[in-house]
C-alpha positions as CSV (number, residue, x, y, z in Angstrom):
1,M,22.8,-25.7,20.2
2,S,21.9,-29.4,20.0
3,V,18.5,-30.6,21.1
4,Y,18.7,-32.6,24.3
5,H,15.8,-34.9,23.3
6,T,12.9,-34.9,20.9
7,P,9.8,-36.0,22.8
8,V,8.2,-39.1,21.4
9,L,4.4,-39.4,20.8
10,L,4.0,-36.0,22.5
11,E,0.5,-35.0,21.6
12,E,-0.8,-38.6,21.9
13,S,0.6,-39.2,25.3
14,V,-0.4,-35.8,26.9
15,N,-3.9,-36.1,25.4
16,L,-4.3,-39.5,27.0
17,L,-3.1,-38.0,30.3
18,D,-6.2,-35.8,30.1
19,V,-4.6,-32.9,32.0
20,Q,-7.0,-31.0,34.3
21,P,-6.1,-27.3,34.9
22,D,-6.0,-27.7,38.7
23,G,-4.5,-31.3,38.7
24,T,-1.3,-32.7,40.2
25,Y,0.9,-34.7,37.8
26,A,4.1,-36.6,37.8
27,D,6.5,-36.9,34.8
28,L,8.7,-39.8,35.8
29,T,11.2,-39.2,33.0
30,F,11.8,-35.5,32.8
31,G,14.9,-35.7,30.4
32,G,14.8,-32.8,28.0
33,G,11.5,-31.5,29.5
34,G,9.4,-31.9,26.3
35,H,6.5,-33.8,27.8
36,S,6.7,-31.7,31.0
37,R,6.4,-28.4,29.0
38,H,3.4,-29.7,27.1
39,I,1.7,-30.7,30.4
40,L,2.4,-27.3,31.9
41,S,0.8,-25.6,28.8
42,K,-2.5,-27.3,29.8
43,L,-2.3,-26.7,33.6
44,G,-3.9,-23.6,35.2
45,D,-2.4,-21.6,38.0
46,G,-3.6,-24.1,40.6
47,G,-2.0,-27.1,38.9
48,S,1.4,-28.7,39.7
49,L,3.8,-31.0,38.0
50,Y,6.6,-33.0,39.5
51,G,9.4,-34.0,37.1
52,F,11.7,-36.9,38.1
53,D,15.2,-37.6,36.7
54,R,18.2,-39.2,38.2
55,D,20.7,-37.6,35.7
56,A,22.0,-34.3,37.0
57,D,22.5,-33.1,33.4
58,T,18.7,-32.6,33.1
59,R,18.8,-29.7,35.6
60,A,19.8,-27.5,32.6
61,N,16.3,-28.2,31.2
62,I,14.2,-27.1,34.2
63,P,11.5,-24.7,33.0
64,D,11.2,-21.3,34.8
65,D,7.7,-22.1,36.1
66,G,6.5,-22.0,39.7
67,R,4.1,-24.9,39.0
68,F,7.0,-27.2,38.1
69,H,8.9,-29.1,40.9
70,Y,12.1,-30.9,39.9
71,V,12.9,-34.1,41.7
72,E,16.4,-35.5,41.2
73,S,15.7,-39.1,41.9
74,N,15.2,-42.4,40.3
75,F,11.5,-42.9,39.6
76,R,11.5,-46.1,41.6
77,F,11.3,-43.9,44.6
78,M,8.4,-41.9,43.3
79,R,5.9,-42.4,46.2
80,G,8.4,-41.5,48.9
81,A,9.7,-38.5,47.0
82,L,6.2,-37.2,46.5
83,R,5.3,-37.7,50.2
84,L,8.4,-35.8,51.3
85,R,7.0,-32.9,49.3
86,G,3.5,-33.2,50.9
87,V,1.9,-35.0,47.9
88,T,0.0,-38.2,48.7
89,A,-2.1,-38.5,45.5
90,V,-1.9,-37.4,41.9
91,D,-4.2,-37.1,38.9
92,G,-1.8,-38.6,36.4
93,V,1.5,-40.3,35.9
94,L,3.5,-40.1,32.6
95,A,6.6,-42.1,31.8
96,D,8.6,-42.1,28.6
97,L,11.0,-45.0,29.1
98,G,13.3,-44.2,26.2
99,V,16.9,-43.0,26.6
100,S,17.3,-39.4,25.7
101,S,19.1,-38.5,22.5
102,H,21.5,-36.6,24.7
103,H,22.8,-39.8,26.1
104,F,23.4,-41.4,22.8
105,D,25.0,-38.2,21.4
106,A,27.1,-37.5,24.4
107,T,29.8,-40.0,23.4
108,E,31.6,-39.8,26.7
109,R,28.7,-41.4,28.5
110,G,29.3,-44.8,26.7
111,F,25.7,-45.4,25.6
112,S,26.6,-45.6,21.9
113,F,28.7,-48.1,20.0
114,R,29.7,-45.3,17.6
115,G,33.1,-43.7,18.6
116,E,35.2,-44.5,21.6
117,A,34.4,-43.8,25.2
118,P,34.6,-45.3,28.7
119,L,32.2,-48.2,29.0
120,D,30.0,-46.5,31.6
121,M,26.2,-46.3,30.7
122,R,25.1,-45.1,34.1
123,M,22.2,-42.7,34.1
124,N,23.4,-41.5,37.5
125,R,27.1,-41.2,37.4
126,R,27.5,-40.7,41.2
127,G,27.5,-44.4,42.0
128,G,26.6,-48.0,41.0
129,I,28.1,-50.4,38.6
130,T,29.3,-49.5,35.1
131,A,29.0,-51.4,31.9
132,A,32.7,-52.2,32.2
133,D,32.0,-53.8,35.6
134,V,29.3,-56.0,34.0
135,V,31.4,-56.9,30.9
136,N,34.5,-57.8,33.0
137,G,33.0,-59.1,36.1
138,Y,30.0,-61.3,35.2
139,D,30.6,-65.0,34.4
140,N,29.7,-66.3,31.0
141,D,26.4,-67.8,32.1
142,R,25.2,-64.5,33.7
143,L,26.4,-62.5,30.7
144,A,24.6,-64.7,28.3
145,R,21.4,-64.5,30.4
146,I,21.2,-60.7,30.4
147,L,22.1,-60.5,26.6
148,S,19.3,-62.9,25.9
149,M,16.7,-61.4,28.3
150,Y,17.4,-57.7,27.8
151,G,18.9,-57.7,24.3
152,E,16.8,-60.5,22.8
153,L,20.0,-61.7,21.0
154,E,20.5,-65.2,19.8
155,T,23.4,-67.6,20.5
156,T,24.3,-65.4,23.5
157,W,26.7,-68.1,24.8
158,K,28.9,-67.4,21.7
159,I,28.8,-63.7,22.4
160,A,29.7,-64.2,26.1
161,A,32.6,-66.5,25.0
162,C,33.9,-63.8,22.6
163,I,33.8,-61.3,25.5
164,D,35.5,-63.8,27.8
165,R,38.3,-64.4,25.4
166,A,39.0,-60.7,25.0
167,R,38.8,-59.8,28.7
168,K,41.2,-62.6,29.6
169,A,43.8,-60.8,27.4
170,H,43.1,-57.4,29.0
171,A,40.1,-55.7,30.7
172,I,37.5,-54.2,28.3
173,G,37.4,-50.6,29.2
174,T,35.9,-48.7,26.3
175,T,33.0,-49.0,23.9
176,A,35.4,-49.6,21.0
177,E,37.1,-52.4,22.9
178,L,33.8,-54.1,23.4
179,V,32.9,-53.7,19.7
180,A,36.2,-55.3,18.9
181,A,35.7,-58.1,21.4
182,V,32.4,-59.2,19.9
183,A,33.6,-58.7,16.2
184,P,34.0,-62.4,15.6
185,C,30.3,-62.9,16.7
186,T,28.9,-59.8,14.9
187,P,26.8,-60.5,11.8
188,K,28.1,-58.3,9.0
189,K,24.7,-57.8,7.4
190,D,23.0,-56.6,10.7
191,E,26.0,-55.1,12.5
192,A,24.2,-52.0,13.7
193,K,21.1,-53.9,14.9
194,F,23.3,-56.4,16.7
195,L,25.4,-53.8,18.5
196,T,22.3,-51.8,19.4
197,K,20.8,-54.8,21.1
198,L,24.1,-55.6,22.9
199,F,24.5,-52.1,24.2
200,Q,20.8,-52.0,25.2
201,A,21.1,-55.1,27.3
202,L,24.1,-53.8,29.2
203,R,22.4,-50.4,29.7
204,I,19.2,-52.1,31.2
205,E,21.4,-54.2,33.5
206,V,23.6,-51.3,34.6
207,N,20.6,-49.1,35.5
208,G,18.3,-51.8,36.9
209,E,15.7,-50.6,34.5
210,M,13.2,-53.5,34.7
211,E,13.1,-53.6,38.5
212,A,12.8,-49.8,38.6
213,L,9.8,-50.0,36.1
214,K,8.1,-52.6,38.2
215,M,8.5,-50.5,41.3
216,A,7.2,-47.4,39.6
217,L,4.2,-49.1,38.2
218,E,3.2,-50.5,41.6
219,Q,3.7,-47.1,43.2
220,S,1.7,-45.4,40.4
221,L,-1.3,-47.6,41.4
222,K,-1.0,-46.4,45.0
223,V,-0.6,-42.7,44.3
224,L,-3.1,-42.3,41.5
225,K,-6.5,-40.9,42.6
226,P,-9.6,-42.9,41.3
227,G,-10.0,-41.6,37.8
228,G,-6.3,-40.8,37.6
229,R,-4.4,-41.8,34.5
230,L,-1.3,-43.8,33.9
231,V,0.5,-43.2,30.6
232,V,3.6,-45.1,29.6
233,I,5.8,-45.1,26.4
234,S,8.1,-48.1,26.2
235,Y,10.7,-49.2,23.6
236,H,11.5,-52.8,24.4
237,S,9.2,-55.8,24.3
238,L,10.0,-56.7,28.0
239,E,9.0,-53.2,29.1
240,D,5.9,-53.2,27.0
241,R,4.8,-56.6,28.3
242,L,5.2,-55.5,31.9
243,V,3.2,-52.3,31.2
244,K,0.5,-54.1,29.3
245,N,0.0,-56.9,31.9
246,F,0.0,-54.4,34.8
247,M,-2.6,-52.2,33.2
248,R,-4.7,-55.2,32.3
249,S,-4.5,-57.0,35.6
250,G,-2.6,-55.1,38.3
251,N,0.2,-57.6,38.2
252,F,3.1,-58.4,35.9
253,E,2.0,-61.9,34.9
254,G,-1.3,-60.6,33.4
255,R,-3.2,-62.8,35.8
256,I,-6.8,-61.6,36.2
257,E,-8.0,-61.8,39.8
258,K,-11.7,-62.3,40.5
259,D,-13.8,-61.2,43.4
260,F,-16.2,-63.4,45.4
261,Y,-18.8,-63.3,42.7
262,G,-16.4,-64.2,39.9
263,R,-16.1,-60.7,38.5
264,A,-12.8,-59.5,37.2
265,A,-11.1,-57.3,39.8
266,A,-8.7,-55.3,37.6
267,P,-7.6,-51.9,39.1
268,F,-7.5,-50.1,35.8
269,E,-9.7,-49.5,32.8
270,V,-7.4,-49.8,29.8
271,L,-7.8,-46.9,27.3
272,T,-5.5,-48.3,24.6
273,R,-6.6,-51.8,23.5
274,K,-3.8,-51.7,21.0
275,A,-0.5,-49.8,21.7
276,V,-0.3,-46.4,20.0
277,V,2.7,-46.1,17.7
278,P,4.3,-43.2,16.0
279,S,2.8,-41.9,12.7
280,D,4.8,-42.0,9.5
281,E,5.3,-38.3,9.8
282,E,6.9,-38.7,13.3
283,L,9.0,-41.6,12.1
284,A,10.4,-39.4,9.3
285,R,11.0,-36.6,11.6
286,N,12.5,-38.7,14.5
287,P,13.7,-42.2,13.4
288,R,14.6,-42.9,17.1
289,S,10.9,-43.2,17.8
290,R,10.5,-46.3,15.7
291,S,10.2,-48.8,18.5
292,A,7.9,-46.7,20.7
293,K,4.7,-48.1,22.1
294,L,2.2,-46.0,24.1
295,R,-0.3,-47.5,26.5
296,A,-2.7,-45.7,28.9
297,A,-5.2,-46.7,31.6
298,V,-7.5,-45.1,34.1
299,K,-7.5,-46.1,37.7
300,I,-10.9,-47.5,38.7
């Protein structure tokens, strides 16, 4: 049986969450349930954990534990989903923003450039745009913009032009067809890195990941009790910047507001002055953790 996902920075993240036996917690990215199970191991009989995931595949990983409550929802709706369940405040929020190994390994989902599959990339397959819709429907300027912003690729206008030439001949419907379309723009020396960034950019756009993260961070501030902890593992510099700025200042620009007396009015105390990264041992065990950065803060 294949492993759905190997949790990244497991001990470090749950330790920073500082789980209290009778506390209430939210795991915004349930996935394979690794982080949730570790949180449950530290909870007492009076504690509770709400695990969010929009991918119905994750239902197979639900632990048989009365303290765990599965919420099949995008974490951008965290506050409303918790209130529907009678929860108005929590002691901690954890989010691991990485894509589960399951999604990369399940070729038919279209997250990986290896093999051939429909160009889908939706976390929730019940609706929304697919990667094929983006690749075939966005104009060159819009394509180049998301490849630059979310993939941090260079000369994205050339890549967009390659895609445009291919789609004019016939619609790009599979991962292999996309790889072929960008072949003239793909550096032979760094082919895997280039394609990883390309597919990452499309996945972020398809799933609205940056907007969802902003909404989740803002709602975390509202639902956390004073002294509650926010713990986030990110994998992309844009994500990390949003998390870092929000924890530092309560906004996404990193702008420090001051009160009437000129004192900094930040809503959090940052626990991680520098991001925590995987150890050499973890990198050897799980190479997919290499870009992970962990940050944590306490609500004041």
